[in-house]
Structure formats: structure tokens, C-alpha cells
C-alpha positions in Angstrom: 285.6 232.7 238.9 284.4 232.2 235.3 282.9 228.9 234.2 285.0 227.7 231.3 283.6 226.3 228.1 285.1 223.0 226.9 285.0 224.3 223.3 286.4 227.8 223.6 289.9 228.5 222.3 292.3 231.4 222.0 295.0 231.8 219.4 297.6 234.4 220.3 298.8 235.3 216.8 301.8 237.2 215.7 301.2 238.6 212.2 304.8 239.7 211.6 305.8 243.0 210.2 302.6 243.4 208.1 303.7 242.2 204.7 301.7 239.0 203.9 304.8 237.3 202.6 306.1 237.2 206.2 302.9 235.9 207.8 303.4 232.4 209.0 301.1 229.7 207.5 300.1 228.7 211.1 299.0 232.3 211.7 296.8 232.2 208.6 295.4 228.9 209.6 294.6 230.1 213.2 292.7 233.1 211.9 290.9 231.0 209.3 289.5 228.7 212.0 288.6 231.5 214.4 285.1 232.9 214.9 286.3 236.2 216.4 289.3 238.3 215.5 290.5 240.8 218.2 293.2 243.4 217.8 294.4 247.0 217.6 292.7 248.8 214.7 295.9 249.3 212.7 296.7 245.6 212.9 293.2 244.6 211.9 293.6 246.8 208.8 296.7 244.9 207.8 294.8 241.5 207.6 291.5 242.6 206.2 291.8 240.2 203.3 292.2 237.3 205.7 289.3 237.9 208.0 286.3 238.6 205.7 283.1 237.4 207.3 284.6 237.1 210.8 283.3 238.9 213.9 285.9 241.6 214.5 286.6 243.4 217.8 288.9 246.4 217.0 290.2 248.7 219.6 292.8 251.5 220.0 296.2 251.7 221.6 296.1 251.7 225.4 293.1 249.2 225.4 295.2 246.1 225.7 293.5 244.7 228.8 290.1 245.6 227.3 291.0 243.6 224.2 292.2 240.7 226.3 289.0 240.7 228.3 286.9 240.7 225.2 288.9 237.8 223.8 288.6 235.8 227.0 284.9 236.5 227.3 284.4 235.1 223.8 286.4 232.0 224.5 284.6 231.3 227.7 281.3 231.5 225.7 282.6 228.7 223.5 284.0 230.7 220.5 287.4 230.3 218.8 289.2 233.6 219.0 292.4 235.0 217.4 294.0 237.8 219.2 296.4 239.5 216.8 299.6 241.3 217.5 302.1 243.0 215.2 305.4 241.1 215.1 305.4 238.3 217.7 302.5 238.1 220.2 305.0 237.2 223.0 307.3 240.2 222.5 305.6 243.4 223.7 302.4 241.9 222.3 299.0 240.6 223.5 300.2 237.3 225.1 300.9 239.0 228.4 297.5 240.8 228.7 295.6 237.7 227.7 297.3 235.5 230.3 296.9 238.3 232.9 293.1 238.3 232.3 293.0 234.5 232.4 295.0 234.4 235.6 292.6 236.9 237.2 289.7 234.6 236.3 291.3 231.5 237.8 291.9 229.8 234.5 292.7 226.1 234.9 295.3 226.1 232.2 293.1 223.8 230.0 289.8 225.4 229.1 289.7 227.5 227.1 292.7 226.2 225.3 295.4 228.7 224.5 297.7 228.3 221.5 300.5 230.8 220.7 301.5 231.3 217.1 304.9 232.9 216.8 305.6 235.7 214.3 308.5 237.6 212.9 309.2 240.2 215.5 309.9 243.9 214.7 313.5 243.4 216.0 314.0 240.5 213.6 312.6 242.4 210.7 314.8 245.4 211.4 317.8 243.2 211.8 317.1 241.6 208.4 316.9 245.0 206.8 320.2 246.2 208.4 322.4 243.1 207.8 323.5 241.0 210.7 323.5 243.2 213.8 322.2 240.5 216.2 324.9 237.9 215.7 326.1 238.0 219.3 324.2 238.3 222.6 321.6 241.0 222.4 318.7 242.4 224.3 315.5 244.3 223.6 314.5 247.2 225.8 311.3 249.3 225.5 311.8 253.0 226.2 308.1 253.4 227.0 307.6 254.3 230.6 303.8 253.9 230.4 303.9 250.5 232.2 307.5 250.4 233.4 309.1 253.1 235.7 311.8 255.0 233.9 314.3 254.2 236.7 313.8 250.5 236.0 314.5 251.1 232.3 317.6 253.2 233.1 318.9 250.3 235.1 318.4 247.9 232.2 320.2 250.2 229.9 323.1 250.5 232.3 323.3 246.7 232.5 323.1 246.3 228.7 325.9 248.8 228.3 328.1 247.1 231.0 327.4 243.7 229.4 328.4 244.8 225.9 325.0 243.6 224.5 323.8 244.7 221.1 320.6 246.6 222.0 317.3 246.8 220.1 315.2 249.7 221.4 311.4 249.4 221.0 309.0 252.4 221.4 312.0 254.8 221.3 310.3 258.1 220.8 306.8 259.6 220.5 305.2 263.1 220.5 304.9 262.8 224.3 308.3 261.2 224.9 311.1 263.2 223.5 314.0 262.7 226.0 314.2 258.9 226.6 316.1 258.1 223.5 318.7 260.7 224.1 319.1 259.6 227.7 319.5 256.0 226.5 322.2 257.2 224.2 324.0 259.0 227.0 323.9 255.9 229.2 325.3 253.6 226.4 328.0 256.2 225.5 329.5 255.6 229.0 330.2 252.0 227.9 331.0 252.1 224.2 332.7 254.4 221.7 330.9 257.2 219.9 331.5 255.6 216.5 329.5 252.5 217.5 327.1 251.8 214.5 323.4 252.4 215.0 320.7 251.3 212.6 317.3 253.0 212.5 314.5 251.1 210.7 310.9 252.4 210.5 308.0 250.3 209.1 310.3 247.3 208.2 308.8 245.3 205.3 305.8 247.7 205.1 305.0 250.4 202.6 307.1 253.4 203.5 310.0 251.5 205.0 312.7 253.9 206.1 316.3 253.0 206.9 319.1 255.2 208.2 322.6 254.3 209.4 324.3 256.5 212.0 326.5 256.2 215.0 325.9 256.4 218.8 327.5 259.8 218.8 325.4 261.2 216.0 322.1 259.6 217.1 321.2 262.9 218.8 321.3 264.7 215.4 319.2 261.9 213.8 316.5 261.7 216.6 313.9 263.3 214.4 314.0 260.2 212.2 312.8 258.1 215.1 309.2 257.5 216.0 307.1 254.8 217.7 307.3 252.4 214.7 311.1 252.7 214.5 313.4 250.1 215.9 316.8 251.4 217.0 319.6 248.8 216.8 322.8 249.8 218.6 325.8 247.7 218.0 328.3 246.4 220.6 332.1 246.9 220.7 332.7 244.6 217.7 329.9 245.8 215.4 331.0 247.5 212.2 329.6 249.0 209.0 330.5 247.6 205.6 328.7 247.9 202.2 325.9 249.8 203.8 325.2 247.0 206.3 325.4 246.8 210.1 327.5 243.7 210.9 328.2 242.1 214.2 330.7 239.3 213.8 329.9 235.9 215.2 332.5 236.1 217.9 334.9 238.5 219.5 337.9 236.8 218.1 336.9 237.7 214.5 338.7 240.6 212.9 336.5 243.7 212.7 336.7 246.5 210.1 335.3 249.9 209.6 333.3 251.3 206.7 
């Protein structure tokens, strides 16, 4: 068990999609009052102007638990720490690893203090670019099987298809993982038509933002557009295209139309 400092504090900060316009004021304030900034190298690069003069702990992908441990160590030593995540810290971000490390160290829930600062998630940013695809019940599913068995992910995709959820896919495709997106497509095609609209958004609200509209049937042809920083938004049975936007009506009773 680690002896907790009464002065240490951890801010779990979501920095949004990366554009400073979409950084919450509370996130800026949390970083301003922190002694130490901890994060993935690419995210640290996005906030360099906001952390001048701070102690910075920058690590690579795959070192989430190491980052969390460094942050907790600093907080137990009495420092104020900001652990930064892209998007929202509580959605595939650093909140989980930090709380995991605190749990392993028998944290009492009070000292160090932990404050979560929400941010604009990648899913929300992609939806804003596309139109209004998340207007009914939706779910987010990560296709990365690094920490979750693929069979578990398959089960979640089946359930999402059966439930007619709009689906936002995180981590859809990488150099190492080429087949998961296509398998997800096959699973969802069992439950909805091939002309179901699909929106692909890469680097939403960042330099180099990329957008492509396709369908569930044609997603196989457009797979090369997709990488790890792309969010794939797959509509439900009521989603339609109009004016270059992906639109899910507020309710099932509303009349739908096609592009």
C-alpha cells in the first residue's frame, strides 16, 4: 500500500479532437494548475502551447499503464498532475488505467484527489462532421483485440446489429489488423440492408481531416480509406443520406428519405 499525500491531485483531462477551439475551458484550467503533464507523445504535441514550463512525461502507444503509474507516483508525492487523453478521458482514454493503478495501490478514494474533465469524444466529433447520425440509440465498439478477445467483440457486434443500434467503430483498422472491419461489416449486413449509410471520418477537426460517405455494402471497397484515427459510423434501419449528410431521424415514426 502506498502512503497518500494530502496535497496530491490527478486531473483526468480530455483534450477533445485536437483543435484548440474544441478544448473545454475546464481542461485548460486543469492543465494550467498542474505541475506535471502526462500523456501519449502525439497528444502532448497537440497542447505544447498550453504546457510551457511544465514537467512533461511523454510515452508511446501501448504504455498506458506505465503512464498511469507515473501519474499516480507524482500525485502521491504531492504534485498536481494532468493526465491527458485525446477526445474524452473516460471513452477509451486514460481514466481506466489510472483508476486501475489506484485500485492496485489501495487508494482510499480521497487522497490523492481525482477529478475528471470531460472532452469532446472522437465519436461526437465525427458525428458533428457527418450531420446527425447519432440521433437514436447508438453504441461505440472498438475493433482492437489487443485488450479484448475478438470473440467478445464479435458478440457485441451481433448484439448491436440485432438491436438496430447506430454503431460507431473505434480503432477500426491498422497495419496489423486488416480483417476486423470487414468481419464487422459482414456481421452487421446480417441485420440491416446493404444500402445502409456509413460515414468515415479521419482526423476530425484536425489538419488533414478526411470524410467519405459510403454504404455498408460498399464499405469493403472503401476499406483502404480507414485507419486507426478513423471513426466509422454505421447507420441503423432509419438512417438516410441527404445533402451530403448522414441523418438519423429522431424517431422511427418519422418519414425517411434517400439521397
